[in-house]
C-alpha positions as CSV (number, residue, x, y, z in Angstrom):
1,M,31.4,113.8,201.9
2,T,33.2,117.0,200.7
3,P,35.1,119.2,203.2
4,P,33.4,122.7,203.9
5,Q,34.3,125.5,201.8
6,V,36.7,128.1,203.3
7,P,36.1,131.7,202.0
8,P,39.1,133.3,200.4
9,R,40.9,135.8,202.8
10,R,40.6,139.4,201.8
11,T,43.8,141.2,201.3
12,R,43.9,144.1,204.0
13,R,44.6,147.6,202.5
14,C,46.4,150.5,203.7
15,P,44.0,153.0,205.3
16,I,45.9,156.1,203.6
17,C,46.2,155.0,199.9
18,S,44.4,151.7,199.8
19,R,47.3,149.6,198.2
20,P,47.6,146.1,199.7
21,L,49.8,145.9,202.7
22,P,53.3,144.2,202.3
23,T,53.1,142.0,205.2
24,P,50.0,140.6,207.3
25,G,51.2,142.5,210.6
26,S,51.9,145.9,209.0
27,R,49.2,148.8,209.4
28,F,50.6,151.0,206.5
29,C,52.2,150.1,203.0
30,S,55.1,152.4,203.3
31,D,56.8,155.0,205.8
32,R,55.2,157.8,203.8
33,C,51.6,156.6,204.5
34,A,52.6,156.1,208.3
35,S,53.8,159.8,208.3
36,V,50.8,160.9,206.8
37,D,48.7,159.3,209.4
38,L,50.9,160.7,212.3
39,G,50.5,164.1,210.8
40,R,46.6,163.8,210.8
41,W,46.9,162.8,214.5
42,L,49.0,165.7,215.5
43,R,46.8,168.2,213.7
44,G,43.7,166.9,215.3
45,D,41.9,165.6,212.2
46,Y,41.4,162.2,214.1
47,A,39.1,162.8,217.2
48,I,36.7,160.6,219.6
49,P,33.6,162.7,220.0
50,V,32.7,163.1,223.6
51,R,29.6,164.2,225.2
52,E,30.2,165.9,228.5
53,D,27.6,165.8,231.2
54,P,26.4,169.3,232.3
55,D,27.9,170.7,235.4
56,P,25.4,170.9,238.2
57,E,27.0,174.3,239.3
58,D,26.4,176.1,236.0
59,E,22.6,175.4,236.2
60,S,22.1,177.4,239.4
């Protein structure tokens, strides 16, 4: 009986430049990419869409 095949692990990539990550626990490949991501957050490029419920006082 042969052991079950284990699929190869995919290499995680940097979300900014798509290079492979240097260590398994890192989020970015370099300080530059981390700074680019921080700048995008501070400019408001990343946002979670929110649907607000209508205010009942505005309907009257």
